[in-house]
Each structure stands twice: as structure tokens, then as C-alpha cells.
Backbone as a printed PyTorch tensor [residue, N CA C, xyz], in Angstrom:
tensor([[[105.2140, 122.4220,  95.0160],
         [105.4120, 123.5650,  95.3000],
         [104.9640, 125.0410,  94.1350]],

        [[103.8190, 125.1250,  94.5240],
         [102.8880, 126.2610,  93.6760],
         [103.9010, 127.5480,  93.1530]],

        [[103.3800, 127.9110,  92.2780],
         [103.8050, 128.9870,  91.7260],
         [103.3350, 130.2220,  91.8740]],

        [[103.7000, 131.4120,  92.2470],
         [103.4730, 132.5560,  92.5180],
         [101.7060, 132.8600,  92.2110]],

        [[101.4840, 132.2990,  91.1500],
         [ 99.7870, 132.8950,  90.8560],
         [ 99.2380, 131.7110,  90.8230]],

        [[ 99.1390, 130.8430,  91.9650],
         [ 98.3320, 129.8530,  92.2510],
         [ 96.8110, 130.2840,  92.9420]],

        [[ 96.0620, 129.5790,  92.2090],
         [ 94.8990, 130.4640,  93.3420],
         [ 94.3540, 129.2140,  94.4720]],

        [[ 94.0300, 129.8290,  94.9960],
         [ 93.1350, 128.9770,  96.3410],
         [ 91.9590, 128.9780,  96.7300]],

        [[ 91.3100, 128.0370,  97.2160],
         [ 90.1310, 128.0440,  97.2400],
         [ 89.7760, 128.7680,  98.6330]],

        [[ 88.6140, 129.4830,  98.5590],
         [ 88.3120, 130.2930,  99.6640],
         [ 86.7200, 130.1460, 100.3210]],

        [[ 86.8590, 129.6310, 101.9920],
         [ 85.3700, 128.8700, 102.1570],
         [ 85.1610, 130.6860, 102.7890]],

        [[ 83.7560, 130.9350, 102.8950],
         [ 83.3580, 132.1650, 102.6000],
         [ 81.8600, 131.7370, 104.1170]],

        [[ 82.3170, 132.2170, 105.5580],
         [ 81.2470, 131.7780, 106.3020],
         [ 80.7130, 133.4160, 107.1200]],

        [[ 79.4940, 133.5100, 106.5370],
         [ 78.5650, 134.6360, 106.9640],
         [ 77.1890, 134.6850, 106.8040]],

        [[ 76.4920, 135.1700, 107.9810],
         [ 75.1690, 135.1030, 108.3420],
         [ 74.1990, 135.5790, 107.6630]],

        [[ 75.1280, 136.2970, 106.9550],
         [ 74.2200, 137.6270, 106.2720],
         [ 74.4100, 137.1180, 104.9840]],

        [[ 73.0800, 137.1670, 104.2860],
         [ 72.8950, 136.7910, 102.7520],
         [ 73.8690, 137.7210, 102.0970]],

        [[ 73.2060, 138.8930, 102.2670],
         [ 73.6720, 139.9630, 101.2780],
         [ 75.7690, 140.1520, 101.4640]],

        [[ 76.1180, 140.1310, 102.3010],
         [ 77.4040, 139.8520, 102.4630],
         [ 77.8880, 138.8630, 101.8950]],

        [[ 77.6180, 137.7520, 102.4550],
         [ 78.1550, 136.3490, 101.9190],
         [ 77.9460, 136.3210, 100.2740]],

        [[ 77.0120, 136.9100,  99.6570],
         [ 76.9780, 136.8180,  98.1890],
         [ 77.6950, 137.8920,  97.6090]],

        [[ 77.9430, 139.2940,  97.8560],
         [ 78.9290, 140.1180,  97.3900],
         [ 80.6580, 139.1660,  97.7440]],

        [[ 80.5190, 138.9210,  99.0650],
         [ 82.5320, 139.0830,  99.6400],
         [ 82.4860, 137.5430,  98.1920]],

        [[ 81.3340, 136.5280,  97.9660],
         [ 81.7810, 135.3820,  96.9040],
         [ 82.0730, 136.6370,  95.3440]],

        [[ 81.5770, 137.0330,  95.4570],
         [ 80.8990, 137.3330,  93.9590],
         [ 82.3250, 138.5370,  93.6200]],

        [[ 83.0120, 139.2320,  94.6350],
         [ 84.0890, 139.7840,  94.6160],
         [ 85.5780, 138.6150,  94.4560]],

        [[ 84.9790, 137.8830,  95.0910],
         [ 86.4900, 136.9030,  95.2860],
         [ 86.6240, 136.1460,  93.6600]],

        [[ 85.2970, 136.0310,  93.5920],
         [ 85.2820, 134.8570,  92.2480],
         [ 85.6560, 135.2210,  90.7920]],

        [[ 85.1540, 137.4380,  90.9470],
         [ 85.9970, 138.2350,  89.6920],
         [ 87.2240, 138.2580,  90.0940]],

        [[ 88.0410, 137.8780,  91.0410],
         [ 89.4930, 137.8750,  90.9360],
         [ 89.9850, 136.4070,  90.9970]],

        [[ 89.1300, 135.7260,  90.6430],
         [ 89.5700, 134.4160,  89.9480],
         [ 89.8130, 132.6970,  91.2150]],

        [[ 89.2410, 133.7440,  92.2440],
         [ 89.2640, 132.6490,  93.5080],
         [ 87.8150, 132.0970,  93.3600]],

        [[ 88.1660, 130.6180,  93.2430],
         [ 87.1700, 129.7670,  93.3570],
         [ 86.4040, 129.9120,  95.3410]],

        [[ 84.9030, 130.0740,  95.0340],
         [ 84.7090, 130.3240,  96.9800],
         [ 83.3770, 129.0050,  96.7630]],

        [[ 83.4790, 129.1130,  98.5910],
         [ 82.0190, 127.9490,  98.5800],
         [ 81.3250, 128.8430,  99.7670]],

        [[ 80.3910, 128.9830, 100.0670],
         [ 79.5960, 129.7670, 100.7060],
         [ 78.5100, 129.7650, 101.8080]],

        [[ 78.8040, 129.6230, 103.0870],
         [ 78.1140, 128.9550, 104.2960],
         [ 77.4230, 129.8470, 104.7900]],

        [[ 76.3760, 129.9670, 105.5650],
         [ 75.4890, 130.6970, 106.5430],
         [ 76.1570, 130.3560, 107.9290]],

        [[ 76.4060, 129.3030, 108.2130],
         [ 76.9550, 128.6830, 109.5070],
         [ 78.1910, 127.7050, 109.7010]],

        [[ 78.9440, 127.8210, 110.6320],
         [ 79.7920, 127.0990, 110.9360],
         [ 80.1500, 125.5540, 110.7860]],

        [[ 78.4290, 124.5950, 111.1000],
         [ 77.8770, 123.9630, 111.3490],
         [ 78.0480, 122.7430, 109.5430]],

        [[ 77.5360, 123.9520, 109.0550],
         [ 77.4540, 123.7650, 107.4350],
         [ 78.7990, 123.3360, 106.8230]],

        [[ 79.7720, 124.2540, 107.3740],
         [ 80.4090, 124.5750, 106.5870],
         [ 82.1960, 122.9300, 107.2440]],

        [[ 81.3770, 122.4370, 108.2630],
         [ 82.1250, 121.3060, 109.0160],
         [ 81.9720, 120.1320, 108.1760]],

        [[ 80.4400, 119.8860, 107.7300],
         [ 79.8620, 118.9470, 107.2490],
         [ 80.6760, 119.0390, 105.0840]],

        [[ 80.9260, 120.0120, 105.1720],
         [ 81.2240, 120.0860, 103.9680],
         [ 82.5390, 119.9470, 103.5670]],

        [[ 83.5290, 120.8100, 104.6630],
         [ 84.9300, 121.0890, 103.9390],
         [ 85.7760, 119.5960, 103.5040]],

        [[ 86.1160, 120.0430, 102.6690],
         [ 87.4990, 118.8450, 101.9070],
         [ 88.7150, 119.2120, 102.8000]],

        [[ 89.5040, 118.1430, 103.4140],
         [ 91.0530, 119.2410, 103.9760],
         [ 91.8120, 118.8760, 102.7340]],

        [[ 91.4180, 118.3640, 101.6210],
         [ 92.4940, 118.0250, 100.2900],
         [ 92.5710, 119.0670,  99.7960]],

        [[ 91.7420, 120.1610,  99.5350],
         [ 92.0450, 120.9800,  99.0630],
         [ 92.6640, 122.2420,  99.6720]],

        [[ 93.6520, 123.4460,  98.5990],
         [ 94.6220, 124.1670,  99.1210],
         [ 93.3320, 125.5510,  99.2120]],

        [[ 93.0180, 125.6340, 100.4430],
         [ 91.8020, 126.7890, 100.6400],
         [ 92.2280, 127.1570, 102.2430]],

        [[ 91.2840, 128.5230, 102.0930],
         [ 91.4290, 129.5310, 103.1340],
         [ 90.4120, 129.9350, 103.7060]],

        [[ 89.8050, 130.1970, 104.8570],
         [ 88.9980, 130.9670, 105.2700],
         [ 88.2000, 132.0910, 105.9090]],

        [[ 87.7870, 132.6370, 105.1720],
         [ 86.8390, 134.0480, 105.4130],
         [ 85.8000, 133.8980, 106.4090]],

        [[ 85.8850, 134.2230, 108.0370],
         [ 85.1640, 134.0130, 108.5250],
         [ 84.5880, 134.8630, 109.3430]],

        [[ 83.2780, 135.0750, 109.5880],
         [ 82.7670, 135.8120, 110.1570],
         [ 82.7240, 135.8540, 112.1410]],

        [[ 83.0290, 136.9410, 113.2810],
         [ 82.9620, 136.5480, 114.1080],
         [ 81.7010, 135.8170, 114.8230]],

        [[ 80.2680, 136.7410, 113.9440],
         [ 79.3630, 136.6850, 114.8110],
         [ 78.4190, 135.2940, 114.0560]],

        [[ 78.3860, 134.4850, 114.1750],
         [ 77.4230, 133.3800, 113.5600],
         [ 76.1640, 132.7330, 114.4670]],

        [[ 75.4090, 132.4400, 114.0710],
         [ 74.2820, 131.4250, 114.5200],
         [ 75.1030, 130.0110, 115.3580]],

        [[ 74.5580, 129.6280, 116.2950],
         [ 75.1360, 128.1830, 116.7170],
         [ 76.6610, 128.4950, 117.0900]],

        [[ 77.3360, 127.5690, 116.2080],
         [ 79.1880, 127.7760, 116.2010],
         [ 79.2970, 129.5340, 116.1350]],

        [[ 79.9760, 130.1650, 117.4720],
         [ 80.3230, 131.0870, 116.6970],
         [ 81.8810, 130.5900, 115.6040]],

        [[ 82.3450, 132.2930, 115.0990],
         [ 83.3000, 131.9030, 114.7890],
         [ 84.6730, 131.6790, 115.1780]],

        [[ 84.9710, 132.3180, 116.4630],
         [ 85.6480, 131.5040, 117.5860],
         [ 85.6880, 130.1040, 118.2150]],

        [[ 84.9510, 129.9640, 118.3760],
         [ 84.4100, 128.1440, 118.5500],
         [ 84.6300, 127.7990, 117.3940]],

        [[ 84.1940, 127.5960, 116.3390],
         [ 84.7950, 127.2330, 115.0860],
         [ 86.3940, 126.9890, 114.9700]],

        [[ 86.9110, 128.1140, 115.1090],
         [ 88.2710, 128.3540, 114.9140],
         [ 89.1460, 127.1860, 116.0440]],

        [[ 88.3450, 127.5400, 117.3010],
         [ 89.4810, 126.5550, 118.7520],
         [ 88.7570, 125.2920, 117.5440]],

        [[ 87.7610, 124.7120, 117.5210],
         [ 87.2960, 123.0340, 116.8730],
         [ 88.3570, 123.1420, 115.9990]],

        [[ 88.8020, 123.9450, 114.6540],
         [ 89.4180, 123.5680, 113.9320],
         [ 90.7320, 123.3190, 114.4150]],

        [[ 91.6830, 123.9310, 115.7740],
         [ 92.8860, 123.7580, 115.9250],
         [ 92.4470, 122.2010, 116.8780]],

        [[ 91.3510, 122.0340, 117.4840],
         [ 91.4140, 120.9490, 118.2380],
         [ 92.0220, 119.8330, 117.4370]],

        [[ 90.9150, 119.2280, 116.6010],
         [ 90.8660, 118.5460, 115.3110],
         [ 91.9280, 118.1810, 114.4340]],

        [[ 93.2900, 119.3220, 114.6300],
         [ 94.3670, 119.2070, 113.7650],
         [ 94.0980, 119.7280, 112.6320]],

        [[ 93.4250, 120.6400, 112.4630],
         [ 93.2910, 121.1590, 110.9260],
         [ 93.9750, 122.8500, 110.8220]],

        [[ 95.0560, 122.3930, 110.3310],
         [ 95.0670, 124.3920, 109.9220],
         [ 94.7720, 124.7640, 108.9760]],

        [[ 94.4020, 125.7970, 108.7520],
         [ 93.4330, 126.5480, 107.1970],
         [ 93.7520, 128.0410, 107.6440]],

        [[ 94.4740, 128.4890, 107.1350],
         [ 94.7810, 130.0520, 107.0190],
         [ 93.0860, 130.7310, 106.9450]],

        [[ 92.9220, 131.2590, 108.4030],
         [ 91.8480, 132.2360, 108.6090],
         [ 92.3860, 133.1720, 108.7920]],

        [[ 91.2520, 134.0080, 108.2770],
         [ 90.8920, 135.3920, 108.1580],
         [ 89.3560, 136.2180, 108.5530]],

        [[ 89.8550, 136.9760, 109.9840],
         [ 88.5670, 137.1260, 110.8780],
         [ 87.7760, 137.8260, 110.3420]],

        [[ 86.6390, 138.2750, 109.7040],
         [ 85.7780, 139.0880, 109.0890],
         [ 84.7950, 139.8560, 110.8590]],

        [[ 85.0150, 141.1180, 111.0490],
         [ 84.2080, 141.6000, 112.5040],
         [ 83.5520, 142.8250, 111.9800]],

        [[ 82.4160, 142.9060, 113.0450],
         [ 82.1820, 144.2550, 113.2460],
         [ 82.6420, 145.6210, 114.0930]],

        [[ 82.4540, 146.6690, 114.0540],
         [ 83.2460, 147.0970, 114.8360],
         [ 84.0260, 147.3100, 116.0780]],

        [[ 82.0940, 146.7280, 116.9470],
         [ 82.2120, 146.3610, 117.9680],
         [ 83.1960, 144.9000, 118.6620]],

        [[ 83.2170, 144.2390, 117.5830],
         [ 83.8470, 142.8220, 118.2780],
         [ 85.3550, 143.2220, 117.7140]],

        [[ 85.9710, 144.1620, 117.9530],
         [ 87.3810, 144.1300, 117.9830],
         [ 87.9990, 143.3260, 118.9630]],

        [[ 87.9310, 143.3460, 120.0230],
         [ 88.3170, 142.4140, 121.2080],
         [ 88.6430, 141.1710, 120.6430]],

        [[ 87.2830, 141.0020, 120.1480],
         [ 87.1820, 139.1450, 119.6650],
         [ 87.7500, 139.2000, 118.9110]],

        [[ 88.3270, 139.6350, 117.6220],
         [ 89.3010, 139.8290, 116.7060],
         [ 90.6480, 139.5760, 116.9440]],

        [[ 91.2060, 140.4240, 118.0490],
         [ 92.0330, 140.3820, 118.6450],
         [ 92.3740, 139.0620, 119.0610]],

        [[ 91.5400, 138.4850, 120.1920],
         [ 91.5050, 137.1770, 120.5620],
         [ 91.7030, 136.1130, 119.6830]],

        [[ 91.0050, 136.4160, 118.3310],
         [ 90.9870, 135.3210, 117.1500],
         [ 92.3930, 135.2860, 116.9830]],

        [[ 92.9050, 136.5970, 116.4750],
         [ 94.6560, 136.6210, 115.5980],
         [ 95.6790, 136.0910, 116.8980]],

        [[ 95.4130, 135.9360, 118.1990],
         [ 96.1880, 135.4250, 119.2500],
         [ 96.2550, 133.6290, 118.9140]],

        [[ 94.6230, 133.4360, 118.5950],
         [ 94.5630, 131.6630, 118.3990],
         [ 95.0750, 131.6870, 117.2600]],

        [[ 95.4430, 132.1680, 116.4810],
         [ 96.0500, 131.9200, 115.0540],
         [ 95.6650, 132.1510, 113.7290]],

        [[ 94.8540, 133.2420, 113.4970],
         [ 94.3230, 133.8150, 112.6790],
         [ 95.1060, 134.3750, 112.0010]],

        [[ 94.8890, 134.9230, 110.8390],
         [ 96.3340, 135.3730, 110.0420],
         [ 96.3320, 136.8880, 109.8910]],

        [[ 94.5500, 137.2210, 109.6690],
         [ 94.0380, 138.5380, 110.0570],
         [ 92.7400, 138.6980, 110.2540]],

        [[ 92.2420, 140.4440, 110.6370],
         [ 91.2360, 139.8810, 110.7410],
         [ 91.2070, 141.7690, 109.8760]],

        [[ 89.7660, 141.7330, 109.5900],
         [ 89.0970, 142.5460, 108.8330],
         [ 88.3500, 143.4110, 109.2480]],

        [[ 88.1500, 144.6700, 109.7130],
         [ 86.7090, 145.5650, 109.9110],
         [ 85.6090, 145.3840, 108.8390]],

        [[ 84.5750, 144.9330, 109.0630],
         [ 83.3810, 145.5200, 107.6940],
         [ 82.9630, 147.2440, 108.1750]],

        [[ 82.7080, 147.7490, 107.2440],
         [ 82.0850, 146.8050, 105.8840],
         [ 83.9540, 147.1870, 105.0610]],

        [[ 84.1570, 145.3820, 105.1040],
         [ 85.4730, 145.2350, 104.3840],
         [ 86.1320, 145.4680, 102.6570]],

        [[ 87.2720, 146.2870, 103.0970],
         [ 87.7150, 146.9960, 101.6180],
         [ 88.3920, 146.2640, 100.7750]],

        [[ 87.8750, 146.4710,  99.3510],
         [ 88.3520, 144.6920,  98.4090],
         [ 90.0050, 144.8200,  99.1400]],

        [[ 90.7030, 145.6960,  99.0400],
         [ 92.0950, 145.8280,  99.0550],
         [ 92.6980, 145.2850, 100.0420]],

        [[ 91.8750, 145.1980, 101.2840],
         [ 92.3140, 144.4690, 102.5650],
         [ 91.7350, 143.1630, 102.6190]],

        [[ 90.6490, 142.4940, 101.9320],
         [ 90.3420, 141.2690, 101.9500],
         [ 91.3830, 140.4000, 100.6030]],

        [[ 91.3230, 141.0440,  99.3620],
         [ 92.7990, 140.7210,  98.5180],
         [ 94.2990, 140.0920,  99.0520]],

        [[ 94.4730, 141.1540, 100.0960],
         [ 96.1280, 141.0910, 100.4750],
         [ 95.9550, 140.0710, 101.2930]],

        [[ 94.8490, 139.7450, 102.5480],
         [ 94.5300, 138.7910, 103.3550],
         [ 94.8920, 137.2850, 102.6370]],

        [[ 93.9220, 137.2490, 101.4090],
         [ 94.0880, 136.1130, 100.7040],
         [ 95.4220, 135.8270, 100.2220]],

        [[ 95.8600, 136.7070,  99.9300],
         [ 97.6450, 136.5550,  99.4630],
         [ 98.3470, 136.0460, 100.3970]],

        [[ 98.1120, 136.1840, 101.7680],
         [ 98.5710, 136.3500, 102.6450],
         [ 98.3740, 134.6620, 103.0480]],

        [[ 97.0810, 134.3020, 102.4120],
         [ 97.0300, 132.8270, 103.0330],
         [ 97.5730, 132.3750, 101.6110]],

        [[ 97.7080, 132.4940, 100.9270],
         [ 97.6220, 131.8830,  99.7380],
         [ 99.5020, 131.4980, 100.0530]],

        [[100.1420, 132.3080, 100.1610],
         [101.4370, 132.4070, 100.6720],
         [102.1190, 131.4810, 101.7990]],

        [[101.4220, 131.1600, 102.8840],
         [101.1140, 130.0400, 103.6490],
         [101.0310, 128.6830, 103.1370]],

        [[ 99.9790, 128.8660, 102.2290],
         [ 99.3930, 127.3660, 101.4850],
         [100.7000, 127.0980, 100.9980]],

        [[101.3760, 127.5800, 100.0550],
         [102.4280, 127.6400,  99.1960],
         [103.6270, 126.8920,  99.6720]],

        [[103.3520, 127.2340, 100.7480],
         [104.9810, 127.8970, 101.5680],
         [105.7740, 129.2150, 101.4890]],

        [[105.5080, 130.0140, 101.1730],
         [105.9670, 131.0950, 101.4610],
         [105.7780, 132.0780, 102.1610]],

        [[106.3140, 131.7600, 103.2830],
         [106.1600, 132.6920, 104.7840],
         [106.0510, 133.5310, 104.9540]],

        [[105.1510, 134.7070, 105.0600],
         [105.2750, 136.2210, 105.3060],
         [106.2070, 137.0460, 105.2550]],

        [[107.0680, 137.6750, 105.3380],
         [108.3290, 138.1370, 105.4550],
         [107.7900, 139.2390, 106.6760]],

        [[108.9050, 138.2890, 107.7920],
         [108.7520, 138.5210, 109.0250],
         [109.5170, 139.6650, 109.2360]],

        [[109.2620, 140.9940, 110.4240],
         [110.0460, 142.1180, 110.3800],
         [110.6470, 141.4640, 111.8840]],

        [[112.4750, 141.8570, 111.2910],
         [113.3530, 141.3820, 112.0100],
         [112.7240, 141.7680, 113.8460]],

        [[113.4230, 141.1980, 114.9460],
         [112.8860, 141.7910, 115.8750],
         [113.9150, 143.3180, 116.6650]],

        [[114.9090, 143.4880, 115.3500],
         [115.5210, 144.9270, 115.5820],
         [114.8430, 145.8920, 114.8700]],

        [[114.2690, 145.6340, 114.1120],
         [113.4650, 146.4570, 113.4010],
         [112.5800, 147.5290, 114.1650]],

        [[111.4990, 145.9240, 114.7410],
         [110.3880, 146.7260, 115.3220],
         [111.1870, 147.0470, 116.8260]],

        [[112.1820, 147.0470, 117.4020],
         [112.9730, 147.7640, 118.5630],
         [113.1430, 149.1470, 117.7530]],

        [[113.2730, 149.2940, 116.8790],
         [113.6940, 150.7150, 116.3980],
         [112.5080, 151.4470, 115.9690]],

        [[111.4620, 150.5010, 116.0290],
         [110.1040, 151.4970, 115.5160],
         [109.5270, 151.9770, 116.9450]],

        [[110.2200, 150.7620, 117.5090],
         [109.2410, 151.0370, 119.1720],
         [109.9950, 152.3190, 120.1850]],

        [[110.9580, 152.3150, 119.6580],
         [111.3950, 153.3130, 120.2690],
         [111.7350, 154.9900, 119.4930]],

        [[110.3840, 155.0480, 118.2770],
         [110.2810, 156.4910, 118.2250],
         [108.7010, 156.6590, 118.3330]],

        [[108.1400, 155.6730, 119.4310],
         [107.3620, 155.9040, 120.1950],
         [107.0960, 156.7340, 121.4100]],

        [[106.2350, 157.7500, 121.5780],
         [106.1450, 158.2340, 122.9170],
         [105.8540, 157.7430, 123.9520]],

        [[105.9140, 158.0740, 125.0760],
         [104.8580, 157.0980, 126.5760],
         [103.7740, 156.8200, 126.2500]],

        [[103.1830, 157.8240, 125.6530],
         [101.5710, 157.8860, 125.8680],
         [101.2950, 157.1400, 124.4210]],

        [[101.7900, 157.0320, 123.2110],
         [101.7720, 156.3740, 122.3900],
         [102.2170, 154.9870, 122.4720]],

        [[102.7820, 154.1880, 123.6330],
         [102.9550, 152.9460, 123.8890],
         [101.9080, 152.7180, 124.8030]],

        [[101.4630, 153.4380, 125.7490],
         [100.5090, 152.9180, 126.4830],
         [ 99.2070, 152.7940, 125.7640]],

        [[ 98.7160, 153.7710, 124.7510],
         [ 97.6720, 153.7700, 123.6410],
         [ 97.3840, 152.1330, 123.0400]],

        [[ 98.9460, 151.8070, 122.5290],
         [ 99.1100, 150.9700, 121.8610],
         [ 98.6340, 149.3920, 122.9190]],

        [[ 99.3620, 149.4220, 123.6270],
         [ 98.8890, 148.5900, 125.0190],
         [ 97.3840, 148.0240, 125.1600]],

        [[ 96.9330, 149.1500, 125.0550],
         [ 95.1920, 149.1370, 125.1080],
         [ 94.9310, 148.6840, 123.4620]],

        [[ 95.4700, 148.9390, 122.5610],
         [ 94.7700, 147.9580, 121.5470],
         [ 95.5020, 147.0730, 121.1850]],

        [[ 96.4810, 146.1790, 121.4390],
         [ 96.6200, 145.0460, 121.2980],
         [ 95.9710, 144.3920, 122.4180]],

        [[ 95.1290, 144.5090, 123.4460],
         [ 94.3830, 143.8390, 124.4910],
         [ 92.7710, 144.4620, 124.0140]],

        [[ 92.8710, 144.8640, 122.3740],
         [ 91.5220, 144.7900, 121.4680],
         [ 90.6310, 145.4590, 122.2300]],

        [[ 91.1040, 146.6680, 122.8650],
         [ 89.7460, 147.9880, 123.5420],
         [ 89.4870, 148.8260, 122.1500]],

        [[ 88.5540, 149.6190, 122.3860],
         [ 88.2710, 150.4740, 121.5560],
         [ 88.8320, 151.8600, 121.2690]],

        [[ 88.8600, 152.3970, 120.1450],
         [ 88.7270, 154.1820, 121.2310],
         [ 88.3140, 155.0650, 121.8920]],

        [[ 86.8570, 154.3520, 122.1060],
         [ 86.0370, 155.2610, 123.2420],
         [ 86.5160, 155.0430, 124.8740]],

        [[ 87.2090, 153.6110, 125.0070],
         [ 87.4030, 152.8690, 126.1620],
         [ 88.6990, 152.9510, 126.6750]],

        [[ 89.4900, 153.3710, 125.5680],
         [ 90.9650, 153.9900, 126.0860],
         [ 91.0390, 155.5440, 126.7080]],

        [[ 90.2200, 155.9740, 125.7100],
         [ 89.7130, 157.5740, 125.7210],
         [ 88.9130, 158.0250, 127.2360]],

        [[ 88.7160, 156.6280, 127.7010],
         [ 87.9960, 156.9480, 129.1850],
         [ 89.0930, 156.5790, 130.1290]],

        [[ 89.9120, 155.5300, 129.8150],
         [ 90.3470, 155.3770, 130.7630],
         [ 91.6380, 156.3620, 131.0720]],

        [[ 91.8600, 157.2840, 129.6680],
         [ 93.1430, 157.8420, 129.7150],
         [ 92.7770, 159.2200, 130.3870]],

        [[ 91.1370, 159.5850, 130.1110],
         [ 91.1720, 160.6740, 130.3070],
         [ 90.8180, 161.6610, 129.4500]],

        [[ 91.2590, 161.2180, 128.4970],
         [ 91.3540, 161.9780, 127.5160],
         [ 89.5390, 161.6670, 126.0240]],

        [[ 89.8450, 162.7600, 125.5020],
         [ 88.9980, 162.2380, 123.8740],
         [ 89.1660, 161.4790, 123.1650]],

        [[ 88.0680, 161.2090, 122.1970],
         [ 88.3430, 160.0900, 121.1920],
         [ 89.6770, 160.7270, 120.4870]],

        [[ 88.9420, 161.6050, 120.1020],
         [ 90.0330, 162.5740, 119.0980],
         [ 90.9430, 162.3300, 119.6810]],

        [[ 91.9180, 162.4610, 120.6410],
         [ 93.2570, 162.3670, 121.0080],
         [ 93.8600, 160.5820, 120.4020]],

        [[ 92.6730, 159.8730, 120.8600],
         [ 93.1610, 158.8090, 121.0930],
         [ 93.5340, 158.4720, 119.3540]],

        [[ 92.8700, 158.9120, 118.5850],
         [ 92.7430, 158.3510, 117.1970],
         [ 93.8440, 159.0770, 116.8370]],

        [[ 94.4630, 160.3170, 117.2760],
         [ 95.4170, 160.9040, 116.3850],
         [ 96.8580, 160.0590, 116.7830]],

        [[ 96.8090, 159.7680, 118.2540],
         [ 97.9750, 158.5710, 118.4610],
         [ 98.0200, 157.0330, 117.6560]],

        [[ 96.9800, 156.8410, 117.5650],
         [ 96.4750, 155.1660, 116.6080],
         [ 97.3730, 155.8270, 115.5350]],

        [[ 97.0540, 157.2270, 114.9820],
         [ 97.5550, 157.3910, 113.2600],
         [ 98.9130, 157.2400, 113.4630]],

        [[ 99.3170, 157.7140, 114.5590],
         [100.9470, 158.0760, 114.7150],
         [101.3860, 156.8340, 115.1210]],

        [[100.7760, 155.8420, 115.7450],
         [101.5300, 154.2200, 116.5540],
         [101.3640, 153.7520, 114.9740]],

        [[100.6190, 154.1020, 113.6090],
         [100.9270, 153.0830, 112.7440],
         [101.3180, 153.7810, 111.6590]],

        [[101.4540, 154.7620, 111.7930],
         [102.9580, 155.1730, 110.7410],
         [104.4010, 154.9970, 111.3010]],

        [[104.4330, 155.0840, 112.9980],
         [105.8850, 154.6840, 113.1310],
         [105.9910, 153.6940, 113.2770]],

        [[104.8370, 152.3810, 113.2530],
         [105.2120, 151.1330, 113.4380],
         [105.1040, 150.4420, 112.2180]],

        [[104.7870, 151.4770, 110.9880],
         [104.6490, 150.8690, 109.7050],
         [103.6550, 149.9400, 109.5660]],

        [[102.7240, 149.9090, 109.9420],
         [101.4530, 148.7880, 110.3360],
         [100.0060, 149.2920, 109.6500]],

        [[ 99.4590, 148.6150, 109.0950],
         [ 98.4280, 148.7180, 108.7240],
         [ 97.1850, 149.0970, 109.7180]],

        [[ 97.6030, 148.6120, 110.7630],
         [ 96.2530, 148.4160, 111.5940],
         [ 96.7170, 147.7600, 113.0350]],

        [[ 95.4860, 147.2080, 113.3210],
         [ 95.9330, 146.2370, 115.0310],
         [ 96.5560, 145.1360, 114.3600]],

        [[ 95.7920, 144.4360, 113.5330],
         [ 96.3220, 142.7800, 112.7920],
         [ 97.9350, 142.9710, 112.8590]],

        [[ 98.3450, 144.0970, 111.9770],
         [100.1350, 144.1830, 111.3230],
         [100.4090, 144.0450, 113.1720]],

        [[100.4160, 145.1090, 114.1960],
         [101.1670, 145.0350, 115.2520],
         [100.7350, 143.7230, 116.0340]],

        [[ 99.9460, 142.9810, 115.9940],
         [100.0270, 141.9800, 116.8420],
         [100.8090, 140.7030, 116.0450]],

        [[100.9470, 140.8650, 114.5950],
         [101.8930, 140.1950, 113.9220],
         [103.5580, 140.3860, 114.4320]],

        [[103.5990, 141.9250, 114.4000],
         [105.3560, 142.2760, 115.2050],
         [105.2490, 142.0330, 116.2680]],

        [[103.9070, 142.5440, 116.8350],
         [104.7590, 142.2180, 118.6250],
         [104.4810, 141.1760, 119.4950]],

        [[103.6570, 140.1850, 118.5690],
         [103.2380, 138.9930, 119.0660],
         [102.5510, 138.8500, 120.1720]]])
């Protein structure tokens, strides 16, 4: 059992060389060892199941996509804490990835604190420190604070819909949807959709 400061290895997969370089530089600066890959296929050739590691995975990749790699690892019995990196338009795919077992997803451009928090969550899982689950009662209490309209908006968010799509379906402006989202985050005490998915499964 490792101590709280044990470091883990981070496999980083992104087909944008500049993003790959900056992500690895950032993680190296915070003491993590990294291995960069431009494709899922390259990662599969090098992957070492003996390492305590997590995966920082871009959704859109040439060849095998991030989602396909995630499904392949599950199929061959590899349980690797996976953090999905996604461009704004790929949020629906990221939501599906969370439902398929990813531990978090982060929208690009990724903020440093978001990446480090996700890696810390992965480390906790690898060293058997399960993330603190919010009890069903607390979740129910938070849900009770939402208005009917906020619940409707939240259900759309959990399906991976974008603000624009939700606004069109509800016949309101995007700004109104953004306001609902802010209040949902505040009342549910969630950083974003990934937290809501973890709470509501």
C-alpha cells in the first residue's frame, strides 16, 4: 500500500504534438513520469501492465479513437484509470466515456488544476484509496434544491447535450441555459458534468 505522496506513471495520448509536449512538461514539472503517444496503436505496443499508471486520453485520434481504445482495454481486462481530454464539441462522447468507466473528463484547453486533480483521483484509485462517494441521502438533499426546470436542464446535460442544443429544445436562450448550469453546479456542489455523472451514476 503506497503512501499518499506516491507518484504514478502517466501515459499521455494526443495527436497534437504541441498539446502532447505541454501536457508532459506540465506533469513532469509536478513530479510525474510520463510517456507521450500520438496514437492509441503506439500506446498499445508499449503499455506495461506492471506500472502503476493512469491514462490521459484524447477523444479524437487518428486510427483507433479514444473511445475505441477504452473499449479495447476493457475487453482485454486491463483496468487503467482513464481521464478523457475533449474539445468542446465532443462533450457527448466524453459523457459516454464516463459511463464506460472513465474517471473524469476535462475540456480543452485543460486547466492545470483540473488535470492535477484528476491525476490525484487516479492515484488514489491505484493505491486503493477510493474517492469519497457522496452518500445517496446527500445527493437526494441536493437534488431536492433544484427547480423543475433545473432538473430538466441537468437531465439534458447528463445526456451530453450542449448548451445550444438544450436552449433549442427548451425554447430559451443559451444564456438562460448557462444560468441554469451555474445554479445546478452550485446546488449539487459539482465542478462540472463529470461530478454529476459520478453522483447520479
